[in-house]
PAZAPA-4460 file (N, C-alpha, C; in steps of 0.05 Angstrom, whole numbers, plus 32768, in hexadecimal, padded with zeros to 4 digits):
% residues 208
    n_x    n_y    n_z   ca_x   ca_y   ca_z    c_x    c_y    c_z   seq   type   mol
   800D   7FE8   8002   7FF6   8000   7FFC   800B   8012   7FFE     1      X     A
   802D   8017   8012   803C   8034   8012   804D   8035   7FF4     2      X     A
   804A   8015   7FE6   805E   801F   7FD1   8041   8028   7FBF     3      X     A
   8032   8026   7FBC   801C   802B   7FA5   8014   8048   7FAD     4      X     A
   800B   8051   7FCB   801D   8070   7FCB   8029   8083   7FB5     5      X     A
   8041   8071   7FC1   805D   8089   7FB8   804F   8082   7FA2     6      X     A
   8053   806F   7F89   804B   8072   7F70   803E   8083   7F68     7      X     A
   8025   8083   7F6E   800C   8095   7F69   8013   80AF   7F76     8      X     A
   8027   80B7   7F85   8029   80D9   7F86   8040   80DA   7F7A     9      X     A
   8060   80C7   7F73   8068   80CA   7F5C   8058   80D2   7F49    10      X     A
   804B   80C2   7F3D   8038   80C5   7F29   8037   80DE   7F11    11      X     A
   8025   80E0   7F3A   8015   8105   7F39   802D   8120   7F34    12      X     A
   8045   8111   7F41   8057   8134   7F3A   805B   8130   7F21    13      X     A
   8063   811B   7F17   806F   810C   7EF9   8056   811E   7EED    14      X     A
   803C   8123   7EF2   8031   8124   7ED8   8027   8146   7EE4    15      X     A
   8033   8155   7F01   8033   816E   7EFE   8046   8171   7EF2    16      X     A
   8058   8172   7EF2   806E   817C   7EF1   8071   817B   7EC7    17      X     A
   806A   815E   7EB4   8063   8168   7E9C   804D   8173   7E94    18      X     A
   803B   8180   7EA6   8028   8195   7E99   8032   81AD   7E99    19      X     A
   8041   81B1   7EB8   8049   81C6   7EB2   8065   81CE   7E9A    20      X     A
   8071   81BA   7E9B   808D   81C6   7E78   8072   81BD   7E61    21      X     A
   8068   81B0   7E61   8047   81B1   7E3D   803F   81DD   7E4C    22      X     A
   8038   81E6   7E60   8024   8205   7E61   8049   820E   7E5C    23      X     A
   805B   8204   7E5D   806B   821C   7E5F   8079   8220   7E36    24      X     A
   807B   8205   7E35   8082   81FF   7E1B   806B   8206   7E00    25      X     A
   8054   8206   7E06   804A   81FA   7DEE   802C   821C   7E01    26      X     A
   803C   822A   7E13   8025   8237   7E15   8037   8258   7E20    27      X     A
   803E   825D   7E40   804D   8263   7E54   803B   8274   7E60    28      X     A
   804A   827D   7E77   804F   8291   7E8C   803E   82AC   7E82    29      X     A
   802A   82B7   7E95   8020   82D5   7E97   8016   82DD   7EA5    30      X     A
   800F   82F6   7EA3   800A   830B   7EC0   7FFB   831F   7EB0    31      X     A
   7FE2   831F   7EC1   7FCA   832C   7EBE   7FBE   8345   7EC6    32      X     A
   7FCD   8360   7EC5   7FC7   8377   7EE6   7FAF   8372   7ED1    33      X     A
   7F9A   8385   7EEA   7F7E   838C   7EDD   7F75   83AA   7EF9    34      X     A
   7F5F   83AB   7EE5   7F57   83C7   7EF7   7F36   83BD   7EFC    35      X     A
   7F29   83C0   7F10   7F12   83B0   7F15   7EFF   83C3   7F23    36      X     A
   7EE4   83CA   7F23   7EC8   83D7   7F24   7EAF   83BE   7F39    37      X     A
   7EB1   83BC   7F52   7E97   83A9   7F59   7E87   83B7   7F5F    38      X     A
   7E74   83AB   7F5B   7E55   83B9   7F68   7E44   839A   7F73    39      X     A
   7E48   839C   7F93   7E30   837E   7F99   7E25   8387   7FB1    40      X     A
   7E16   836E   7FC0   7DFB   8374   7FD0   7E0E   8365   7FDE    41      X     A
   7E0A   836F   7FFA   7E0E   8358   800F   7DFD   8356   8021    42      X     A
   7DFD   8335   8032   7DEE   8334   804A   7DFA   832F   8058    43      X     A
   7DF8   8336   8074   7DFF   832B   8087   7DF1   831E   8099    44      X     A
   7DF1   8306   80A8   7DE2   82F2   80B8   7DF0   82F0   80D0    45      X     A
   7DDA   82EF   80ED   7DE8   82F7   80F0   7DDA   82E2   810C    46      X     A
   7DE2   82D2   811F   7DC8   82BF   8133   7DB9   82CB   813F    47      X     A
   7DAB   82BD   8144   7D83   82C6   814A   7D97   82CC   8173    48      X     A
   7D88   82D9   8172   7D6D   82EF   816C   7D74   8303   814A    49      X     A
   7D8F   8301   8147   7D8B   8322   813D   7D84   8320   811D    50      X     A
   7D78   832E   8116   7D6D   8336   80F6   7D87   833F   80E2    51      X     A
   7D87   832B   80D5   7D99   8338   80B7   7D92   834D   80B6    52      X     A
   7DB4   8356   809B   7DBA   836F   809A   7DBB   836F   8083    53      X     A
   7DB2   8380   8067   7DBB   837A   804D   7DCC   839B   8045    54      X     A
   7DE2   8391   803B   7DF7   83BD   8037   7DFF   83B2   8018    55      X     A
   7E09   83C4   800B   7E23   83C2   7FEE   7E39   83C7   7FFC    56      X     A
   7E43   83B7   7FE0   7E70   83C3   7FDE   7E65   83C8   7FC6    57      X     A
   7E7C   83DC   7FBF   7E7E   83EB   7FA5   7E98   83FE   7FA6    58      X     A
   7EA4   83FC   7F8F   7EBC   8405   7F8B   7ED1   83FD   7F74    59      X     A
   7EE7   840C   7F72   7EF3   8404   7F55   7F10   83EB   7F71    60      X     A
   7F1F   83E8   7F5F   7F2D   83D8   7F6D   7F51   83CB   7F50    61      X     A
   7F60   83BE   7F5D   7F71   83B3   7F55   7F79   839E   7F4E    62      X     A
   7F89   8382   7F34   7F8F   836A   7F46   7F9D   835C   7F31    63      X     A
   7FA0   8343   7F35   7FBF   833F   7F17   7FB4   831B   7F23    64      X     A
   7FBA   8309   7F09   7FBF   82F9   7F02   7FD8   82F3   7EF9    65      X     A
   7FE4   82D8   7EFB   8000   82CD   7EFB   7FFC   82B1   7F00    66      X     A
   8006   82AA   7EDD   7FF6   828A   7EDD   800E   8281   7EC0    67      X     A
   7FFF   826E   7EBD   8003   8264   7E9B   7FEC   825F   7E90    68      X     A
   7FF5   8265   7E6B   7FDA   8256   7E67   7FE9   8242   7E52    69      X     A
   7FD7   822F   7E44   7FDF   8214   7E36   7FCD   8217   7E1C    70      X     A
   7FE3   8210   7E13   7FD9   820C   7DEC   7FCE   8229   7DF2    71      X     A
   7FD6   8238   7DF8   7FBB   8254   7DDF   7F9D   8258   7DEF    72      X     A
   7F91   8241   7DFF   7F80   822E   7E01   7F6F   8232   7E1C    73      X     A
   7F7D   8229   7E2F   7F7A   822C   7E4D   7F91   8243   7E60    74      X     A
   7F84   823E   7E75   7F91   8254   7E84   7F96   824A   7EAC    75      X     A
   7F9F   8245   7EB8   7FA4   8245   7ECB   7FB2   8258   7EDF    76      X     A
   7FA7   8268   7EED   7FB6   827D   7F01   7FBC   8280   7F10    77      X     A
   7FB9   8292   7F25   7FC2   8297   7F44   7FB5   82B7   7F3C    78      X     A
   7F9B   82C4   7F4C   7F83   82D9   7F43   7F85   82E3   7F62    79      X     A
   7F93   82F6   7F62   7F92   8314   7F72   7F7E   8327   7F75    80      X     A
   7F7A   8330   7F87   7F63   834F   7F7D   7F67   835F   7F9A    81      X     A
   7F63   8378   7F97   7F63   838F   7FB1   7F55   83A0   7FAE    82      X     A
   7F42   83AC   7FB9   7F37   83C4   7FB4   7F28   83DA   7FCF    83      X     A
   7F26   83ED   7FC9   7F27   83FD   7FE3   7EFB   8409   7FD7    84      X     A
   7EF1   83FE   7FDE   7EDB   83F8   7FD9   7EBA   840F   7FE4    85      X     A
   7EA9   841F   7FE3   7E97   841F   7FF5   7E92   8409   800C    86      X     A
   7E83   8410   8023   7E7A   83F6   802D   7E68   83FA   803A    87      X     A
   7E48   83F3   8038   7E31   83FE   8040   7E22   83E6   804F    88      X     A
   7E17   83E4   8067   7E01   83D1   8073   7DF4   83E1   808E    89      X     A
   7DD7   83D3   8081   7DC1   83D0   8099   7DC8   83E0   80B2    90      X     A
   7DCA   83C6   80B4   7DD1   83CC   80D5   7DE7   83DE   80E1    91      X     A
   7DDF   83E7   80F4   7DE5   8413   8101   7DEE   8419   80F0    92      X     A
   7DD9   8422   80D4   7DE1   842A   80B7   7DFC   8431   80BB    93      X     A
   7E0D   841C   80B4   7E2D   8413   80A9   7E2F   8420   808F    94      X     A
   7E40   8433   8092   7E4F   843C   8079   7E65   8444   807A    95      X     A
   7E79   8438   8067   7E9B   8437   8073   7EA3   8434   8055    96      X     A
   7EBC   8440   8051   7EDA   843A   803F   7EE3   8422   8052    97      X     A
   7EE8   840E   8037   7EF0   83F5   803C   7F08   83ED   802C    98      X     A
   7F14   83DE   8035   7F30   83CA   802F   7F23   83B5   8023    99      X     A
   7F2B   83A3   8014   7F1F   8382   8006   7F36   8373   8000   100      X     A
   7F3D   8363   7FFA   7F46   834E   7FF0   7F4A   833C   7FEE   101      X     A
   7F41   8325   7FCD   7F43   830E   7FDB   7F5E   82F6   7FC1   102      X     A
   7F62   82DE   7FC6   7F75   82CF   7FB1   7F5F   82BB   7FB3   103      X     A
   7F6C   82B2   7F8E   7F5D   829D   7F81   7F67   828E   7F71   104      X     A
   7F5F   8277   7F6C   7F71   8262   7F57   7F62   8269   7F47   105      X     A
   7F67   8267   7F2E   7F4D   826E   7F0D   7F59   8262   7EFE   106      X     A
   7F46   824E   7EE8   7F46   823C   7ED2   7F2E   8248   7EC5   107      X     A
   7F47   8255   7EA6   7F33   8256   7E95   7F3D   8254   7E80   108      X     A
   7F25   8250   7E6A   7F23   824B   7E46   7F25   826C   7E3A   109      X     A
   7F3F   8265   7E1F   7F3D   827E   7E0E   7F38   8275   7DF6   110      X     A
   7F27   8282   7DE6   7F30   827F   7DC3   7F3C   8296   7DB8   111      X     A
   7F50   8293   7DB2   7F5B   82A4   7DAE   7F5A   82B2   7D8D   112      X     A
   7F49   829E   7D80   7F3F   82A5   7D66   7F31   82C1   7D64   113      X     A
   7F1D   82CD   7D80   7F0B   82D4   7D81   7F11   82E2   7D99   114      X     A
   7F1A   82DC   7DA7   7F1D   82E3   7DBD   7F0F   82EB   7DD4   115      X     A
   7EFF   82D8   7DD8   7EF5   82CA   7DE6   7EFB   82C1   7E07   116      X     A
   7EFF   82CA   7E20   7F11   82B6   7E2B   7EE3   82B1   7E4C   117      X     A
   7EED   8298   7E56   7EDB   8297   7E6C   7EED   8281   7E7F   118      X     A
   7EE9   8285   7EA2   7EF3   8284   7EB0   7EE8   8283   7EC1   119      X     A
   7EF4   8276   7ED7   7EE2   826D   7EF6   7EF7   826B   7F0B   120      X     A
   7EF6   8272   7F29   7F02   8276   7F3C   7EFB   8270   7F49   121      X     A
   7F0B   825D   7F5C   7F03   825B   7F7F   7F0C   826B   7F92   122      X     A
   7F0A   827D   7F98   7F08   8299   7FA9   7F1A   8283   7FD0   123      X     A
   7F36   8284   7FD0   7F3D   8273   7FE9   7F3A   827E   8000   124      X     A
   7F3B   8291   8000   7F47   82AD   8019   7F38   82C6   8014   125      X     A
   7F36   82D9   8018   7F2F   82F5   8022   7F20   8301   802F   126      X     A
   7F2D   8323   8038   7F1D   832F   8052   7F0D   833E   803F   127      X     A
   7EFB   8354   804E   7EFA   8370   804D   7EEF   8379   8068   128      X     A
   7F01   8393   8062   7F0B   8397   8082   7EF4   83C3   8087   129      X     A
   7EDA   83BD   8085   7ECC   83D9   808B   7EE7   83E8   80A5   130      X     A
   7EE8   8404   8093   7EF6   8414   80A7   7EDC   8419   80BF   131      X     A
   7EE4   8423   80D7   7ECC   8433   80F3   7EB3   8446   80DE   132      X     A
   7EA0   843A   80E0   7E8E   844E   80D6   7E80   8469   80F5   133      X     A
   7E6B   8472   80EE   7E6D   848A   80F9   7E6D   847B   8114   134      X     A
   7E64   8478   8117   7E5F   8468   8139   7E77   845D   8146   135      X     A
   7E8A   8454   813D   7EA9   8450   813C   7EA2   8434   8141   136      X     A
   7E90   8430   8134   7E92   8408   812F   7EA2   8402   811D   137      X     A
   7EB8   83ED   8115   7EBF   83E9   810E   7EBF   83C2   8109   138      X     A
   7EBD   83B5   8100   7EB2   8396   80F2   7EC0   8395   80D7   139      X     A
   7ED4   8377   80DB   7EE9   8375   80CA   7EDD   8355   80CC   140      X     A
   7EDC   8352   80AB   7ECE   8339   809F   7EE7   8326   8092   141      X     A
   7EF4   830C   80A2   7F04   8301   808E   7EFA   82E0   808B   142      X     A
   7F14   82C8   8081   7F11   82AE   8077   7EFA   82B1   8063   143      X     A
   7EFD   82BF   8043   7EE6   82C0   8039   7EE8   82A8   801F   144      X     A
   7ED2   82A4   801D   7ED5   8281   8009   7EBF   8290   7FEC   145      X     A
   7EBE   8282   7FD9   7EAE   8281   7FCA   7EC1   8282   7FA9   146      X     A
   7EA8   8288   7F91   7EB3   8282   7F84   7EB2   8299   7F73   147      X     A
   7EB8   829E   7F55   7EB2   82B0   7F40   7EB6   82A1   7F26   148      X     A
   7EA3   82B1   7F13   7EAA   82AB   7EFC   7E9E   82C1   7EE4   149      X     A
   7EB4   82BA   7ECE   7EAD   82D3   7EB8   7EBA   82CF   7E9F   150      X     A
   7EB4   82EB   7E95   7EB7   82E5   7E78   7EBF   8309   7E6B   151      X     A
   7ED6   8301   7E5A   7EE0   8319   7E49   7EDB   830D   7E28   152      X     A
   7EF2   8325   7E1F   7EF4   832D   7E0A   7F07   8335   7E01   153      X     A
   7F1F   8327   7DF4   7F3D   8334   7DF6   7F45   833E   7DDA   154      X     A
   7F53   8359   7DD7   7F59   835B   7DC2   7F7A   836C   7DC3   155      X     A
   7F86   8361   7DB5   7FA4   8364   7DB7   7FAB   8360   7DDC   156      X     A
   7FB8   8377   7DED   7FB7   8375   7E05   7FAD   8385   7E0E   157      X     A
   7F96   837D   7E11   7F78   8384   7E26   7F6A   837E   7E20   158      X     A
   7F63   8375   7E34   7F49   835F   7E3B   7F2A   8369   7E46   159      X     A
   7F0D   8370   7E4B   7F00   8381   7E4E   7EEC   836A   7E57   160      X     A
   7EE2   8361   7E6E   7EDD   8342   7E8E   7EC1   8356   7E91   161      X     A
   7EB4   8339   7E93   7E9A   8348   7EAA   7EA0   8330   7EBB   162      X     A
   7E9D   8328   7ED5   7EA3   8311   7EE9   7E87   8310   7F04   163      X     A
   7E81   82F7   7F02   7E70   82FB   7F1E   7E76   82F3   7F2F   164      X     A
   7E74   82F6   7F48   7E88   82F1   7F66   7E6E   82E1   7F7C   165      X     A
   7E68   82CD   7F82   7E60   82CA   7F9D   7E7A   82C8   7FB9   166      X     A
   7E7A   82DB   7FD4   7E88   82CC   7FE5   7E7C   82D0   7FFC   167      X     A
   7E85   82BA   8013   7E7C   82C1   802B   7E97   82C2   803C   168      X     A
   7E96   82CC   8053   7EAD   82DF   8063   7E9F   82CA   807C   169      X     A
   7EB3   82B6   808C   7EB0   82A4   809C   7EAD   82AC   80B5   170      X     A
   7EBB   82C8   80B6   7EBA   82D1   80D7   7EBF   82F1   80CC   171      X     A
   7EB9   82F6   80F1   7EAE   8316   80EA   7EBB   831D   810C   172      X     A
   7ECE   832E   810A   7EE0   8334   811B   7ED6   8356   8129   173      X     A
   7ED5   8362   813F   7ED1   837A   8147   7EED   8382   8146   174      X     A
   7EEC   8398   8146   7F06   83AB   8146   7EFC   83C0   8156   175      X     A
   7EE4   83CB   8157   7EE1   83E3   816D   7EC6   83E3   816B   176      X     A
   7EC1   83DE   8184   7EA4   83DB   8181   7E87   83F2   8190   177      X     A
   7E95   8403   8191   7E8D   8426   8192   7E8E   8424   81AA   178      X     A
   7E8B   8411   81C3   7E92   8419   81DE   7E6E   840D   81E1   179      X     A
   7E61   8403   81D2   7E4D   83F6   81DD   7E41   83DB   81D1   180      X     A
   7E60   83CE   81C1   7E4B   83B8   81BD   7E57   83AC   81C7   181      X     A
   7E76   8394   81B8   7E8F   8383   81C5   7EA0   839C   81BB   182      X     A
   7EB4   8386   81CE   7ED1   8390   81D5   7EDD   8391   81BF   183      X     A
   7EEE   839C   81C0   7F0A   8397   81A0   7F11   8379   81A8   184      X     A
   7F0E   8371   818D   7F23   8357   8187   7F0B   8346   818B   185      X     A
   7EEB   8346   818C   7ED5   832B   818F   7ED2   8324   8173   186      X     A
   7ED3   8310   8171   7ECD   82FE   8150   7EB9   82EA   8159   187      X     A
   7EAC   82EE   8143   7E92   82DA   8149   7E96   82CB   812A   188      X     A
   7E9F   82B8   812B   7E94   829B   810F   7E74   8292   8104   189      X     A
   7E5E   82A8   811D   7E3C   8298   810C   7E3F   82B8   80FF   190      X     A
   7E46   82D1   80FA   7E4C   82E4   80F4   7E48   82DF   80E1   191      X     A
   7E40   82D2   80C3   7E43   82D4   80A1   7E3B   82F2   8093   192      X     A
   7E57   82FA   807F   7E50   830C   806B   7E4C   82FE   805F   193      X     A
   7E3B   8309   8041   7E34   82F1   802C   7E3D   8310   801A   194      X     A
   7E42   8305   8008   7E54   8316   7FEE   7E45   831B   7FCC   195      X     A
   7E30   8327   7FC2   7E2D   8317   7FAA   7E31   832F   7F99   196      X     A
   7E46   832D   7F88   7E52   8342   7F76   7E55   833F   7F57   197      X     A
   7E53   8355   7F4A   7E61   835B   7F2D   7E70   8368   7F31   198      X     A
   7E7E   835E   7F19   7E9E   836D   7F19   7E9A   8378   7F03   199      X     A
   7EA2   8389   7EF6   7EB8   8396   7ED0   7ED6   8393   7ED7   200      X     A
   7EEA   838D   7EC7   7F01   8399   7EC9   7F03   8394   7EA5   201      X     A
   7F1B   83A0   7EAD   7F34   83A3   7E95   7F49   839D   7EA3   202      X     A
   7F55   838B   7E8D   7F65   8374   7E96   7F80   8379   7E78   203      X     A
   7F99   8378   7E84   7FB0   836F   7E6C   7FC9   835D   7E6F   204      X     A
   7FBB   8347   7E68   7FC8   8330   7E62   7FE8   8336   7E4F   205      X     A
   7FFE   832F   7E5E   801B   8328   7E51   801A   8319   7E55   206      X     A
   8025   8311   7E47   8039   82FC   7E44   8059   82FA   7E47   207      X     A
   8064   82E6   7E5D   8076   82EA   7E68   80A0   82D5   7E5D   208      X     A
***
């Protein structure tokens, strides 16, 4: 059994190395910086007896992909996003600027002849960190997971893209309770923020 597992591991490693070599020889490495705009609706789910709240996330950001394309028809990459959107939530009329990031592996197909690209990504981690609002309440949302799907049209070195994503933040941390709620550092695993967003972007795929 131990020998079989070692053999399977060796085969898997060999296959991965062969695929990487094929990617480089038949395609190549690429980097793709981008400028993004997000418009999303949020819902914060609180445990009973508290009611859920709704809100918005909207604003510009930047991002980049780094990966390989294979036979000019497929691409695999790491996708990172960073933005500074406006955050609104109906609970205590929360309105503030925020910082946001997420990281995701992405797999896509592309048709160079007509410039069409389609992809899907699994968001493995992320954070949404609004600043304190007028009541000095400051809450940070972490442990984001979810998915993002998109399509784009590429002409030369420019791609115009549209994406849809659904993210769920699994943890909320009170950074400032405004003196009336919870002490700073209080963390809730049962407060979940869901973000459903549309994104448009302009990106610049560059072969390395």
